[in-house]
C-alpha positions as CSV (number, residue, x, y, z in Angstrom):
1,M,15.4,-16.8,-16.7
2,H,17.9,-15.1,-14.4
3,E,16.6,-13.9,-11.1
4,R,16.8,-10.1,-10.5
5,M,18.6,-8.6,-7.6
6,H,16.9,-5.8,-5.7
7,T,18.6,-3.5,-3.3
8,V,16.5,-2.6,-0.2
9,S,17.6,0.2,2.0
10,H,17.2,0.1,5.7
11,M,15.1,3.2,6.6
12,A,16.8,3.7,9.9
13,D,20.5,3.7,9.1
14,K,20.5,3.9,5.2
15,A,22.8,0.8,5.0
16,K,21.9,-1.4,2.1
17,V,21.7,-5.1,1.4
18,D,20.8,-7.1,-1.6
19,L,17.4,-8.9,-1.6
20,Q,16.8,-11.6,-4.2
21,I,13.2,-12.5,-5.0
22,R,12.9,-16.0,-6.6
23,G,10.0,-17.3,-8.6
24,V,8.4,-14.1,-9.6
25,P,5.8,-14.9,-12.3
26,V,6.7,-13.4,-15.7
27,G,3.4,-11.5,-15.9
28,L,4.0,-9.8,-12.5
29,Q,7.6,-8.9,-13.5
30,R,6.3,-7.3,-16.7
31,R,3.7,-5.3,-14.8
32,I,6.3,-4.1,-12.3
33,R,8.6,-3.1,-15.2
34,A,5.8,-1.2,-16.9
35,K,4.7,0.6,-13.8
36,A,8.3,1.5,-12.9
37,A,8.9,2.8,-16.5
38,R,5.7,5.0,-16.3
39,K,7.1,6.5,-13.1
40,S,10.6,6.9,-14.7
41,M,12.0,4.6,-12.0
42,S,14.2,1.5,-12.1
43,M,12.4,-1.7,-11.1
44,S,14.6,-1.9,-8.0
45,K,13.6,1.6,-6.8
46,Y,9.9,0.9,-7.6
47,V,9.9,-2.3,-5.6
48,I,11.7,-0.6,-2.7
49,Q,9.0,2.1,-2.8
50,I,6.2,-0.5,-2.7
51,L,7.9,-2.3,0.2
52,E,8.5,0.9,2.2
53,D,4.9,2.1,1.5
54,N,3.4,-1.2,2.7
55,I,5.7,-2.7,5.3
56,D,3.9,-1.1,8.3
57,E,0.4,-1.8,7.1
58,P,-1.8,-4.0,9.2
59,N,-1.6,-7.7,8.3
60,T,-5.2,-8.7,9.1
61,I,-8.5,-7.0,9.6
62,N,-8.1,-7.5,13.4
63,D,-4.7,-5.7,13.3
64,W,-6.5,-2.8,11.5
65,L,-9.3,-2.8,13.9
66,D,-6.9,-2.7,16.8
67,E,-5.1,0.2,15.2
68,V,-8.3,2.1,14.5
69,T,-9.8,1.6,17.9
70,S,-6.6,2.9,19.5
71,L,-7.0,6.3,17.8
72,P,-8.4,9.2,19.7
73,P,-12.0,10.1,18.8
74,V,-12.7,12.7,16.1
75,P,-14.0,15.9,17.6
76,G,-17.6,16.5,16.6
77,Y,-18.2,13.1,15.1
78,K,-21.2,11.1,16.3
79,P,-21.8,7.5,15.6
80,G,-23.8,7.0,12.4
81,M,-22.7,10.3,10.7
82,G,-20.6,8.4,8.1
83,T,-23.5,6.0,7.3
84,A,-25.9,9.0,6.9
85,A,-23.5,10.7,4.6
86,V,-23.1,7.6,2.4
87,R,-26.9,7.2,2.3
88,R,-27.4,10.9,1.2
89,I,-24.8,10.4,-1.6
90,R,-26.4,7.1,-2.7
91,D,-29.9,8.7,-2.6
92,A,-28.7,11.6,-4.7
93,I,-27.2,9.3,-7.3
94,D,-30.4,7.2,-7.4
95,R,-32.5,10.4,-8.0
96,A,-30.2,11.6,-10.8
């Protein structure tokens, strides 16, 4: 099977380069093709969108924790409020 070439745009300067991905499992390639078709996109554009959406995501849970703890506090939020809300929802489901 021939390898597919994907064009990836640099977000900063809009220059483009070709990026070849070797060894893509057939099943994954079919899933990418199907999802791209459902979105009326080419496979290349769909893969570029996936890369752009995910490239800046944290790599590990520690990276995520570092990012979250560096955020300013939410006004009016007190520790335990989220847990209490989840418990109320869970209890309401249990009673239904």
